[in-house]
Every structure is written in structure tokens, then in C-alpha cells.
C-alpha positions as CSV (number, residue, x, y, z in Angstrom):
1,X,30.4,-14.0,5.3
2,X,27.5,-11.7,4.3
3,X,28.7,-11.3,0.7
4,X,29.2,-15.1,0.4
5,X,25.7,-15.8,1.7
6,X,24.2,-13.1,-0.7
7,X,26.2,-14.6,-3.7
8,X,25.0,-18.1,-2.6
9,X,21.4,-16.9,-2.4
10,X,21.7,-15.1,-5.8
11,X,23.0,-18.2,-7.5
12,X,20.3,-20.4,-6.1
13,X,17.4,-18.1,-6.6
14,X,18.2,-16.3,-9.9
15,X,16.1,-18.8,-12.0
16,X,13.2,-18.2,-9.7
17,X,13.2,-14.4,-9.4
18,X,9.8,-14.2,-11.1
19,X,7.5,-17.2,-10.6
20,X,3.9,-17.3,-11.5
21,X,1.1,-18.5,-9.4
22,X,-2.7,-17.8,-9.3
23,X,-2.5,-14.7,-11.5
24,X,0.6,-13.1,-10.0
25,X,4.3,-13.0,-10.7
26,X,6.2,-13.4,-7.4
27,X,9.4,-11.6,-6.9
28,X,11.6,-12.8,-4.0
29,X,14.2,-10.8,-2.3
30,X,16.6,-11.4,0.6
31,X,15.2,-9.4,3.6
32,X,17.3,-10.0,6.7
33,X,18.2,-6.3,7.0
34,X,18.2,-3.1,5.0
35,X,21.8,-3.4,4.1
36,X,21.5,-7.1,3.0
37,X,18.4,-6.3,1.0
38,X,20.2,-3.6,-0.9
39,X,23.3,-5.7,-1.5
40,X,21.0,-8.5,-2.9
41,X,18.9,-6.1,-5.1
42,X,22.0,-4.5,-6.6
43,X,23.1,-7.9,-7.8
44,X,19.9,-8.5,-9.8
45,X,20.4,-8.1,-13.6
46,X,17.3,-5.9,-14.0
47,X,18.4,-3.4,-11.4
48,X,20.6,-0.2,-12.0
49,X,22.3,1.4,-9.1
50,X,23.2,5.1,-8.8
51,X,25.5,4.9,-5.7
52,X,25.9,8.7,-5.4
53,X,22.2,9.4,-5.3
54,X,21.6,6.2,-3.3
55,X,18.9,5.1,-5.8
56,X,18.0,1.8,-7.6
57,X,16.1,1.8,-10.9
58,X,14.2,-1.0,-12.6
59,X,12.3,-1.3,-15.9
60,X,11.1,-4.8,-16.6
61,X,8.0,-6.4,-18.3
62,X,6.7,-6.5,-14.7
63,X,7.2,-3.1,-13.3
64,X,9.0,0.2,-13.6
65,X,10.2,2.5,-10.9
66,X,12.9,3.6,-8.6
67,X,13.9,2.9,-5.0
68,X,15.8,5.4,-2.8
69,X,17.5,4.6,0.5
70,X,19.3,6.3,3.4
71,X,21.0,5.0,6.5
72,X,20.2,7.8,9.0
73,X,22.0,6.3,12.0
74,X,23.1,2.9,13.3
75,X,20.0,0.7,13.2
76,X,17.7,3.2,11.5
77,X,17.1,3.4,7.7
78,X,14.6,5.2,5.5
79,X,13.4,4.0,2.1
80,X,11.3,5.6,-0.7
81,X,9.8,3.4,-3.3
82,X,7.9,4.6,-6.4
83,X,6.6,1.8,-8.7
84,X,4.3,1.4,-11.6
85,X,3.1,-2.1,-12.3
86,X,2.9,-3.6,-15.8
87,X,1.6,-6.9,-14.5
88,X,0.2,-8.4,-11.3
89,X,3.1,-8.6,-9.0
90,X,3.6,-9.8,-5.4
91,X,6.8,-9.5,-3.4
92,X,8.0,-12.3,-1.1
93,X,10.7,-11.7,1.6
94,X,13.2,-14.5,2.1
95,X,15.4,-14.8,5.3
96,X,18.7,-16.4,5.2
97,X,18.8,-18.4,8.5
98,X,22.7,-18.0,8.7
99,X,22.4,-14.2,8.8
100,X,20.9,-11.9,11.5
101,X,17.4,-10.8,10.9
102,X,16.4,-8.3,13.6
103,X,14.7,-5.3,11.8
104,X,11.1,-4.1,12.3
105,X,9.6,-1.8,9.7
106,X,6.7,0.6,9.4
107,X,5.5,1.9,6.1
108,X,3.2,4.5,4.6
109,X,1.6,3.2,1.5
110,X,-0.1,5.3,-1.3
111,X,-1.7,3.1,-3.9
112,X,-3.5,4.2,-7.0
113,X,-5.3,1.5,-9.1
114,X,-6.2,2.7,-12.6
115,X,-9.2,1.3,-14.4
116,X,-10.4,2.0,-18.0
117,X,-13.8,2.6,-19.5
118,X,-14.0,2.3,-23.3
119,X,-17.6,3.9,-23.6
120,X,-16.5,7.5,-23.2
121,X,-13.6,9.8,-24.1
122,X,-13.2,10.2,-20.3
123,X,-11.7,6.7,-20.3
124,X,-10.0,6.1,-17.0
125,X,-10.2,6.6,-13.4
126,X,-8.2,5.9,-10.2
127,X,-9.1,4.5,-6.9
128,X,-6.7,5.6,-4.1
129,X,-5.9,3.7,-0.9
130,X,-3.7,4.9,1.9
131,X,-2.6,2.6,4.6
132,X,0.0,2.0,7.3
133,X,1.8,-1.3,7.8
134,X,3.9,-2.7,10.6
135,X,6.1,-5.8,10.4
136,X,8.1,-7.7,13.1
137,X,11.5,-9.2,12.2
138,X,11.5,-12.4,10.2
139,X,7.9,-11.9,9.1
140,X,6.8,-13.8,5.9
141,X,4.1,-11.6,4.2
142,X,2.9,-11.1,0.7
143,X,1.3,-8.1,-0.8
144,X,-0.6,-7.9,-4.1
145,X,0.2,-5.2,-6.6
146,X,-2.3,-5.1,-9.6
147,X,-1.5,-4.3,-13.2
148,X,-1.7,-0.5,-14.0
149,X,-1.4,0.4,-10.4
150,X,1.0,3.1,-9.1
151,X,2.4,2.8,-5.6
152,X,4.6,5.1,-3.5
153,X,5.9,3.8,-0.2
154,X,7.9,5.4,2.7
155,X,9.5,2.8,4.8
156,X,11.4,3.0,8.2
157,X,13.5,0.1,9.1
158,X,14.8,0.0,12.7
159,X,16.7,-2.8,14.5
160,X,15.8,-4.5,17.8
161,X,18.7,-2.7,19.4
162,X,17.6,0.6,18.2
163,X,14.0,-0.1,19.5
164,X,15.3,-1.1,22.9
165,X,17.3,2.1,23.2
166,X,15.0,4.6,21.7
167,X,11.4,3.2,22.3
168,X,11.1,0.5,24.9
169,X,13.3,2.3,27.4
170,X,11.7,5.6,26.8
171,X,9.1,7.0,29.3
172,X,7.6,9.4,26.6
173,X,6.5,6.6,24.2
174,X,2.7,5.7,24.3
175,X,1.9,2.4,25.9
176,X,0.0,1.3,22.7
177,X,3.4,1.4,20.9
178,X,5.2,-0.6,23.5
179,X,2.3,-3.1,23.6
180,X,2.6,-3.6,19.9
181,X,6.3,-4.1,19.9
182,X,6.3,-6.5,22.9
183,X,3.3,-8.6,21.6
184,X,5.0,-11.4,19.6
185,X,1.6,-12.7,18.4
186,X,1.3,-9.7,16.0
187,X,3.7,-10.2,13.2
188,X,2.1,-8.1,10.6
189,X,-0.3,-5.2,10.8
190,X,-2.1,-3.0,8.2
191,X,-4.8,-0.4,8.5
192,X,-6.0,2.7,6.7
193,X,-5.3,6.3,7.7
194,X,-6.5,9.8,7.0
195,X,-4.5,11.2,4.1
196,X,-4.6,14.8,5.4
197,X,-2.6,13.7,8.5
198,X,0.2,12.6,6.3
199,X,0.0,15.0,3.3
200,X,2.8,17.3,4.5
201,X,5.0,14.5,5.5
202,X,4.5,12.9,2.0
203,X,5.6,16.1,0.2
204,X,8.6,16.7,2.6
205,X,10.0,13.2,2.3
206,X,9.8,13.4,-1.6
207,X,11.8,16.6,-1.4
208,X,14.3,15.0,1.0
209,X,15.1,12.1,-1.3
210,X,14.8,14.0,-4.6
211,X,17.8,16.2,-4.0
212,X,20.1,16.6,-6.9
213,X,23.2,15.7,-4.8
214,X,21.6,12.7,-3.1
215,X,19.4,12.3,-0.1
216,X,19.3,15.2,2.4
217,X,20.4,13.2,5.4
218,X,19.7,16.0,8.0
219,X,16.2,16.6,6.7
220,X,15.4,12.9,6.4
221,X,16.5,12.1,9.9
222,X,14.2,14.8,11.3
223,X,11.4,13.5,9.1
224,X,12.1,9.9,10.4
225,X,11.2,11.0,13.9
226,X,8.1,12.8,12.5
227,X,7.2,9.4,10.9
228,X,7.4,7.7,14.2
229,X,5.2,10.4,15.8
230,X,2.6,10.0,13.1
231,X,2.6,6.3,13.5
232,X,2.3,6.5,17.3
233,X,-0.6,8.9,17.1
234,X,-2.4,6.6,14.7
235,X,-2.1,3.6,17.1
236,X,-3.5,5.8,20.0
237,X,-6.5,6.6,17.8
238,X,-7.1,2.9,16.9
239,X,-9.0,0.6,19.1
240,X,-8.2,-3.1,19.4
241,X,-5.5,-3.0,16.8
242,X,-4.3,-6.4,17.6
243,X,-7.5,-7.8,16.0
244,X,-6.5,-6.2,12.7
245,X,-4.1,-8.9,11.6
246,X,-5.0,-11.1,8.7
247,X,-3.5,-14.2,7.5
248,X,-1.6,-14.2,4.2
249,X,-4.3,-16.0,2.3
250,X,-7.1,-13.8,3.8
251,X,-5.3,-10.6,3.1
252,X,-4.7,-11.5,-0.6
253,X,-8.3,-12.7,-1.0
254,X,-9.6,-9.4,0.4
255,X,-7.3,-7.4,-1.9
256,X,-8.6,-9.4,-4.9
257,X,-12.2,-8.7,-3.8
258,X,-11.5,-5.0,-3.5
259,X,-9.9,-5.0,-6.9
260,X,-12.9,-6.8,-8.4
261,X,-15.4,-4.4,-7.0
262,X,-13.4,-1.4,-7.9
263,X,-13.1,-2.7,-11.5
264,X,-17.0,-2.9,-11.7
265,X,-18.1,0.5,-10.4
266,X,-20.4,1.0,-13.3
267,X,-22.5,-2.0,-12.2
268,X,-24.7,-2.4,-9.2
269,X,-23.1,-3.8,-6.0
270,X,-22.7,-7.5,-6.8
271,X,-23.8,-8.6,-3.3
272,X,-22.1,-10.3,-0.4
273,X,-23.4,-13.8,-1.3
274,X,-22.0,-13.5,-4.8
275,X,-18.6,-12.4,-3.7
276,X,-18.4,-14.9,-0.9
277,X,-19.2,-17.7,-3.4
278,X,-16.8,-16.4,-6.1
279,X,-13.8,-16.0,-3.8
280,X,-14.6,-19.0,-1.4
281,X,-15.1,-17.0,1.8
282,X,-18.0,-17.0,4.2
283,X,-20.2,-13.9,4.2
284,X,-19.4,-13.0,7.7
285,X,-15.7,-13.3,7.3
286,X,-15.7,-11.4,4.1
287,X,-17.5,-8.4,5.8
288,X,-15.2,-8.5,8.9
289,X,-12.0,-8.9,7.0
290,X,-12.8,-6.3,4.4
291,X,-13.5,-3.7,7.1
292,X,-10.3,-4.6,9.0
293,X,-8.2,-4.0,5.8
294,X,-10.0,-1.0,4.3
295,X,-11.5,0.6,7.3
296,X,-15.1,0.7,6.3
297,X,-17.9,-1.7,5.3
298,X,-17.6,-3.2,1.8
299,X,-20.8,-1.6,0.5
300,X,-19.9,1.8,1.8
301,X,-16.4,1.5,0.2
302,X,-18.0,0.4,-3.1
303,X,-20.6,3.2,-3.1
304,X,-18.1,6.0,-2.1
305,X,-15.8,5.0,-5.0
306,X,-18.7,4.7,-7.3
307,X,-20.0,8.2,-6.5
308,X,-16.4,9.5,-6.6
309,X,-16.1,8.4,-10.2
310,X,-19.6,9.9,-10.9
311,X,-18.3,13.2,-9.5
312,X,-15.4,13.1,-12.0
313,X,-17.9,12.7,-14.8
314,X,-19.9,15.6,-13.7
315,X,-16.9,17.9,-13.2
316,X,-14.8,16.9,-16.2
317,X,-17.3,15.9,-18.9
318,X,-20.2,17.6,-20.7
319,X,-22.5,14.7,-20.0
320,X,-26.1,15.0,-18.9
321,X,-27.0,13.7,-15.5
322,X,-29.6,11.4,-17.0
323,X,-26.8,9.8,-19.1
324,X,-24.5,9.5,-16.2
325,X,-27.2,7.8,-14.2
326,X,-27.8,5.3,-17.0
327,X,-24.0,4.8,-17.2
328,X,-24.1,3.7,-13.6
329,X,-27.1,1.5,-14.2
330,X,-29.6,3.6,-12.2
331,X,-33.2,3.4,-13.4
332,X,-33.6,7.1,-13.5
333,X,-31.8,10.3,-12.7
334,X,-33.7,10.8,-9.4
335,X,-32.4,7.6,-7.9
336,X,-28.9,8.4,-9.0
337,X,-29.1,12.0,-7.5
338,X,-30.3,10.6,-4.2
339,X,-27.3,8.1,-4.0
340,X,-24.9,11.0,-5.1
341,X,-26.3,13.3,-2.4
342,X,-25.7,10.7,0.4
343,X,-22.0,10.6,-0.5
344,X,-21.3,14.3,-1.4
345,X,-24.1,16.3,0.5
346,X,-24.7,17.9,-2.9
347,X,-27.0,17.1,-5.8
348,X,-25.4,16.5,-9.1
349,X,-27.1,19.6,-10.5
350,X,-25.4,21.8,-7.8
351,X,-22.0,20.9,-9.3
352,X,-22.7,20.9,-13.0
353,X,-24.9,23.7,-14.2
354,X,-24.8,22.3,-17.7
355,X,-27.4,19.9,-16.5
């Protein structure tokens, strides 16, 4: 029955694999369970499958990358996705109502957006975001992936039966976790985390999947439980996480705003009123939702990334501070140095003796 349903879905959807709406190509995929997802992806004409290495490859006008998978035990899967986007792409999960859909997922997301500057030889820079996501079964969510971005994701899929046996009935699991799993009003959750807390895990999972003989199942199973522990700890540190859920439309709107301000770091902050009018969102909602999604006020986020880019110029280019200040639209080097010091606790002249 499963194969018949997948074949039916494929035949109905193949002409709509990539649709275009509001600046994004939308890619749909069958998402009832990890195994159904894989079976449906393998059938797509732009996917190549290496069964021995448990890896899918894709290279299209929209994206290029690879997708590794491992079934660690009954009801527990781990995926690794490494994608570079050639166009603006959004994924849309689709659920077949005739097939079971009882899998949660949690994911660690490492996203780099690359921007270009034609004025100097030092002509590109990256803004990196790190976030954790949680999704309940049968959740319809959409994420934006912008052109020239590079995204690595580590995803754990676990069934309701597995959750009941290993989490809900366990006395050692934090109450915050059980609260999240039992609260059906929270279907999707996303929040930022400290990279240093996940750096070692990030490196170990890459090694576990990138084995020449295929995934190292023993190592990945151990890392899956480390993954849960990292996620549990992040929930314990987070207050009122149930307020951190945004609607599909609000989430996409805030991602577009983040991309806009990150694309204009050489300019002064455009202002809340300008952004709220441009993206049709109230100033209050813009500020609240941005902080929910990116973990800090929008101006702080803008200024930290701006001064992070300025630091790259100072470290990597033989450019005078006064010229860098002019590049970032400061009236003089003194005002630029003051803003730089607020972010880095050092003056530009302390870093680049050339100046």
C-alpha cells in the first residue's frame, strides 16, 4: 500500500515539484515518516541514490547538495543535509492522509548567507545563523532558503511510540521536554543557540556520516542520544519557549527582513518604521517576532553583523580605518571606532597596526 500511495503522489505531483510564488521556488515532498520521505525522494528524477552509503545527491538549477540518512533503531532516524542554494527555495511538507504520520523531529541548523560587494577586491562576506527546530507530527511549515546560502542540518526523527517509551515514561527527562511534547498547541518551534555548545557534536556527526563504507551506525546512535541531551539542556535554559512559535507567514516575513538588513550592512540601519512599512508588519510585531526568531533585538543583530564584517576588512585587507568608516557610511573614523568598540571591546587600531 505504501509504494502504491507514493507512486500515486509522485504521478499527481511531478508537474508541481517546483512552483514559484512571491520570489521563491517551492519544492514539495511526502513527509509522513522518514522511510516514506526517502522512498518519495528517490523517485524524483533530479535525485541520485547511493544505497550503500545511504546518501542522496542532487544538482539542479535550484540547489546542489547531498542528504545522508541512517535508521538507528525502530522509530529513530538521523539525517544529515548539506545544501547550497542557487535560487530562493522553500520546502513544503505534504502528508498523505491514507498513510500514518506519527514522527516528531528536532534539527540543528547551520545557515550561511553569502553577500557580495563589488567595490573592493574583498568582495564577499557571510552571515551565519545557528538555530534549533522542533516539529510535531503532521505539521505544515515552510522555511526560506536564499540564493547563495549554504545550509547544513542534522535532523532526528522519532515516532510517537518511541517518544512514549523513551521520553514520556522516563523519570530522568526534564519536565520542560515533557511539557513541550504534551502541549499540542505548539506544532513548530525555532530558536537560536550558542554555537560553542554544539561545535563538537557538529564535527562528530560529520565524521559519523562521512565514513567511506557508509554511516557509522554505532557512533551515530551514541551521537543521537547526545543530540537529545543538547536539545533538553537548551530547553531548560530557555524561558517561556511556548511563546516562541510564529505563524508561517510571520516566520517567512521575518526571514525576508533579516535577509534584507543583512544585504545592506554598508548602509545605516534603515529604521523600524521603514521596515514595517516595506514588509507590511506593525513596528511592535516586527520587533517582537524578530527577537523571537533570532534571539536578539533587530538593531543589535544588524550592528553586530555590520561590525563583524568591518572586523574582516580590518583583519584581511590593507585598508585604512578612515576608508572603512566611509565604506560603512560613518561621518568620520572616530564614530566608526566607537561603534566598533561597543561590539568588539577593542578599537580598530588595536587590531590592524597598518592604520
